[in-house]
GUMARSE-440974 format. One record per residue: x, y, z of N, C-alpha, C in turn. Coordinates in steps of 0.001 Angstrom, whole numbers, padded with zeros to 6 digits, always signed. Atoms other than C-alpha are relative to their C-alpha. Last residue first. Layout:
<recs>
XYZXYZXYZ
...
</recs>
This chain:
<recs>
+000532+001269+000424+091918+071428+129804+000278-001251+000833
-001070+000582+000688+092523+074638+131961-000538-001411-000501
-000458+001233-000850+089266+076414+132888+001131-000617-000851
+000696+001151+000401+088732+079755+131024+000774-001134+000914
-000845+000846+000460+089779+082864+133112-000654-001259-000512
+000522+001394-000297+087147+085505+133492+000838-001054-000639
+001067-000181-000993+087916+089265+133235-000362-001368+000702
+001124+000867+000260+091054+089005+131197-000830-000062+001075
+000080+001208-000660+093346+091948+131386-001280-000746-000343
+001240+000741-000171+094225+094818+129253+000230-001070+000635
+000581+000044-001311+097245+096945+130031-001349-000612+000074
+000929-001130-000140+098074+097823+126499-000719+000050+001191
-000564-001285+000519+101299+095707+126319-000938+001212+000144
-000621-000804-001147+099527+092968+128359+000741+001379-000308
+000590-001104-000612+097052+092374+125492+000760+000648+001039
+000123-001049+001087+099116+089996+123292-000583+001284+000661
-001325-000478+000331+100302+087926+126279-000012+001215-000937
-000481-000635-001220+096701+087659+127676+001441+000461-000183
+000526-001271-000186+095437+086837+124204+000577+000840+001278
-000427-001030+001115+097896+084103+123481-000676+001361+000416
-001699-000317-000184+097455+082452+126974+000323+000858-001083
-000078-000823-001227+093534+082758+126787+001498+000356+000170
+000365-001277+000516+093731+081209+123266+000088+000921+001072
-001036-000488+000902+095795+078246+124616-000360+001329-000549
-001231-000460-000873+093283+077824+127392+001080+000418-000836
+000501-001226-000622+090249+077849+125011+001157+000405+000815
-000998-000947+000077+091879+075180+122852-000253+001329+000641
-001295+000575-000414+089875+072216+124061+001187+000900-000215
-000080-000164-001478+086815+074481+123901+001332-000611+000370
+000060+001241-000793+087089+074638+120126+000445+000157+001449
-000901+000983+000424+086682+078271+118892-000141-001369+001005
+000253+001348-000231+084229+081085+118982+001166-000823-000524
-000882+000991+000639+085281+084718+119156-000483-001399+000458
+000195+001313-000431+083082+087796+119861+000880-001127-000776
-000097+001127+000844+084032+091293+119296-000418-001322+000841
+000379+001225-000589+083184+094664+120717-000017-001173-000882
+000501+001177+000783+084608+097866+119381-000147-001109+000949
-001009+001059+000396+084904+100831+121665-000620-001089-000670
-000370-000022+001289+082229+103595+121768+001184-000986-000620
-001209-000907+000191+081889+103992+125389+000473+000296-001301
+000538-001429-000298+078404+102309+125265+001110+001029-000050
+000254-000250-001401+080241+099306+123680-000588+001402+000152
-001084-000652-000966+080088+098954+119964-000626+000077+001437
+000113-001443-000049+077549+096531+118371+001133+000540+000865
+001068-000311-000486+079103+093000+117852-000375+001509-000068
+000035-001279-000841+081779+092165+115630-001451+000331+000397
+000880-001019+000455+082293+088582+114681-000169+001146+000857
+000188-001279-000883+085039+086120+115081-001114+000817-000730
+000994-000712+000725+085271+082406+113958-000212+001293+000913
+001048-000766-000731+088175+080490+115185-000862+000741-001008
+001276-000276+000799+090791+077879+114113-000981+000742+000757
+001375+000609-000688+093864+078228+116424-001133+000327-001047
+000020+001528+000510+097403+078845+114740-001208-000655+000547
-001249+000638-000569+097764+082310+116501-000125-001497-000122
-000556-001187-000872+094148+083384+115438+001300-000911+000917
-000939+000570-001161+092798+081434+112592+000448+001338+000889
-001352-000234+000221+089848+082281+110225+000868-000775+001039
-000463+001156-000480+086100+082240+109976+001426-000053-000436
-000973+000772+000852+084991+085734+109476+000311-001203+000742
-000451+001299-000394+081920+087794+110590+001199-000591-000750
-000923+000749+000962+080576+091278+110131+000548-001149+000696
+000845+000987+000616+077584+092630+112121+000875-000912-000889
+000989+000721-000982+079345+095762+113329-000866-000986-000978
+000955-000744-000615+081923+096571+110558-000830-000810+000942
+000536+001179-000795+085233+094763+109489-001105+000946+000979
-000087+001227+000768+086822+096968+106673-000934-001157+000747
+000525-000253+001486+086133+100636+107773-000161-001462-000676
+001292-000395+000042+086474+099796+111568-000718+000231-001441
+000286-001464-000144+089625+098070+111171-001466+000209-000173
+001083-000327-000864+089612+094402+111806-000182+001482+000189
+000139-001437-000212+091708+093435+108731-001220+000232+000904
+001001-000745+000813+092399+089739+108740-000012+001503+000524
-000549-000476+001311+095414+087695+109765-000958+000741-000862
+000949+000270+001157+094194+087341+113411+000632+000595-001167
+000334+001237+000323+097042+087029+115975-000947-000296-001076
-001263+000821-000286+098772+090266+116747-000233-001537-000364
-000826-000013+001243+095865+092173+115007+001261-000860+000233
+000466+000915+000985+093596+091107+117963+000840-000012-001273
-000256+001301-000540+095570+093207+120438-000327-001166-000917
-001243+000052-000114+095586+096284+118132+000536-001356+000604
-000433+000396+001356+091948+095762+117507+001403-000140-000125
+000382+001276+000152+091166+095603+121301+000546-000475-001583
-001106+000567+000845+093145+098626+122301-000375-001381-000543
-000730-001002+000708+090350+100767+123528+000983-000605-000972
-000793-000988-000575+088203+097895+124854+000791+000806-001053
+000030-001318+000525+086567+094646+123710+000880+001031+000912
-001126-000972-000165+086415+090995+123975-000285+001256-000406
+000250-001420+000533+083650+088510+124154+001039+000757+000614
-000536-001108-000705+084614+084844+124240-000400+001337-000436
+000244-001491+000681+082718+081844+122962+000526+001114+000973
-000093-001034-000983+083829+078116+123848-000229+001476-000896
-000637-001206+000366+083114+075298+121524-000006+000923+001317
-001229+000105+000820+082565+071585+122127+000521+001231-000400
-001063+000559-000877+080072+071345+125028+001299+000114-000682
-000086-000548-001255+077473+073421+123408+001010-000331+000902
-001449-000215-000178+078062+072150+119894+000325+000675+001446
-000239-000712-001212+074862+070457+119390+001399+000013+000226
-000869+000787-001003+074497+069455+115692+000248+000820+001287
-000632-000928-001070+071600+070698+113465+000853-001091+000774
-000515+000860-000990+070537+069385+110139+000704+000988+001022
-001433-000180-000356+068201+071669+108246+000480-001161+000726
-000538-001121+000850+064824+071841+106299+001515+000136+000320
+000270+000308+001262+063190+068475+107421+000650+001239-001010
+000102+001326+000562+063119+069572+111083-000392-000042-001607
-000848-000046+001182+064111+073247+111494-000162-001401-000481
+000403-001153+000805+061342+074045+114190+000583-000150-001302
+001232+000093+000644+061641+070535+115605-000337+001069-000914
-000147+001135+000937+065367+070731+116228-001470-000179-000626
-000530-000606+001116+064837+074403+117744+000037-001299-001042
+000827-000813+000676+062171+072819+120229+000684+000469-001358
+001191+000901+000510+064259+069846+121306-000785+001058-000934
-000657+000837+001013+067526+072014+121814-001272-000788-000898
-000319-000782+001220+065472+074767+123652+000572-000970-001077
+001000-000481+000657+063788+072234+125770+000235+000857-001229
+000612+001110+000877+066943+070338+126710-001282+000669-000817
+000953+000753-000607+068305+073771+128041-000571-001196-000787
-000577+001462+000343+071145+075853+127074-000773-001026+000789
+000797+001016-000686+068899+079127+127140+000571-001508-000354
-000530-000196-001528+071295+082029+126238-000636-001143+000862
+000994-000300-000780+070909+080961+122502+000553+000031+001536
-000268-000270-001474+073541+080732+119851-001285+000366+000659
+001187-000546-000505+073314+079367+116290+000290-000042+001470
-000081+000269-001491+076292+078879+114190-001075+000634+000653
+000093-001015-000991+075343+078906+110501+000328-000544+001413
-000544+000439-001223+075790+076968+107240+000139+001151+001112
+001139+000846-000776+073970+077430+103990+000534-000650+001285
+001232+000184+000677+077195+078644+102224-000875-000908+000689
-000292+000223+001529+079708+079673+104932-001371-000240-000791
-001369+000689-000058+079902+080394+108654+000419-000182-001452
-000246+000712+001192+077035+082844+108898+001360-000564-000063
-001076-000523+000590+076450+083655+112719+000270-000780-001380
-000573+001022+001069+073149+083253+114029+001204+000761-000596
-000874-000573+000975+071662+084765+117384+000597-000867-001007
-000930+000910+000800+068826+083845+119497+000850+000923-000844
-000653+001129-000961+066510+085336+122209+001031-000815-000822
+000703+000016-001154+064138+087117+119509+000715-001108+000950
+001484-000100-000008+066662+087872+116849-000641-000257+001310
+000811+000500-001081+070147+088625+116402-001264+000110-000200
+001354-000693-000197+072429+088870+113481-000498-000620+001086
+000736+000205-001413+076126+088151+112838-001199+000683+000007
+000474-001041-000675+077768+087908+109259-000628-000458+001299
-000516-000009-001490+079678+085789+107029-000368+001155+000786
-001494-000307+000078+077310+085906+104107+000573-000278+001419
-000432+000772+001226+073608+085005+103375+001493+000164-000134
-001010-000714+000901+072694+086007+107041+000423-000894-001271
-001338+000587-000151+069559+084482+108345+000965+000710-001002
-000400+000792+001211+066798+086960+108461+001343-000683+000107
-001268-000267+000584+065358+087762+111756+000322-000620-001254
-000051-001345+000497+062022+087858+113458+001369+000541-000498
-001064-000716-000759+062760+084648+115542-000005+001495-000632
-000115+000460-001409+059770+082377+114463+000959+001015+000966
+001320+000012-000654+058656+083781+111183+000137-000214+001461
+000362-001142+000085+062386+084592+109847-001391+000177+000848
-000853-000856-000918+063624+081293+111030-000515+001297+000109
+000186+000464-001340+060951+079417+109353+000579+000855+001014
+001469-000487-000240+061169+081423+106031-000300-000317+001436
-000017-001523-000265+064926+080983+105956-001382+000536+000349
-000607-000103-001132+064491+077087+106365-000027+001716+000401
+000952+000539-000931+061952+076886+103570+000668+000375+001429
+001113-001204-000124+064244+079124+101405-000924-000503+001116
-000405-001200-000802+067208+076807+102338-001043+001085+000075
+000825-000392-001115+065485+073488+101620+000309+001363+000669
+001164-000718+000459+066878+072643+098254-001131+000304+001093
+000076-000366+001439+069352+070328+099818-001301+000501-000348
+000168+001311+001053+069342+070483+103461-000200+000377-001404
+001250+000112+000856+070387+073888+105202+000261-001343-000680
-000350+000204+001330+073282+073230+107714-001367-000099-000756
+001347+000071+000807+072846+074429+111401+000460-000119-001569
-000283-000436+001373+075713+074386+114014-001175-000613-000848
+000019+001056+001063+074559+074342+117416+000374+000625-001231
-000538-000204+001412+075316+076383+120510-000150-001022-000883
+000332+000952+000804+073305+076820+123731+000653+000242-001361
+000539-000279+001241+075187+079352+125950-000590-001470-000800
+001275+000158-000022+075714+078912+129571-000792+000001-001281
+000358+001363-000478+078967+080552+129726-001575-000192+000017
+001419-000047-000205+080235+083560+127774-000338-001459+000312
+000551+001051+000492+084023+083638+128454-001598+000122+000072
+000449+000910-000909+085384+087066+129112-000780-001056-000780
</recs>
């Protein structure tokens, strides 16, 4: 399903400011920024490592006050860009989710290779995407989140629904057509 109402920003550490940025984030959100492609959660916020000194930041509070306070927090240590309207984030899971995703993602999503908290920026069926693995669902099945440009959300949904049909999986919340 698509996760709606998220505040999404990309954050890039400024030159020689990574340690100061890491300190501010740790003090404020009680979490260490990942130093690799990984997913971590803190107090009301999540960070996905995208590359060297670069993260996708997510909060459930997509409000002007969140954006303003986050910019103030990282001021001087990082550059941030609001992506709330530009990206869609989907949460997918279920018994056959790895088999479904393997039809489009050219990476190994097996439990031994892609553990809870791992992330990767890659493609899915010719669409640029970032995927990360969340904690498993209560029934023990894997749970993933995928971010991609909102303008490609309908194409992703079409690919996913076709790929999942073989396993009887269905989409819970259809993305709006572009």
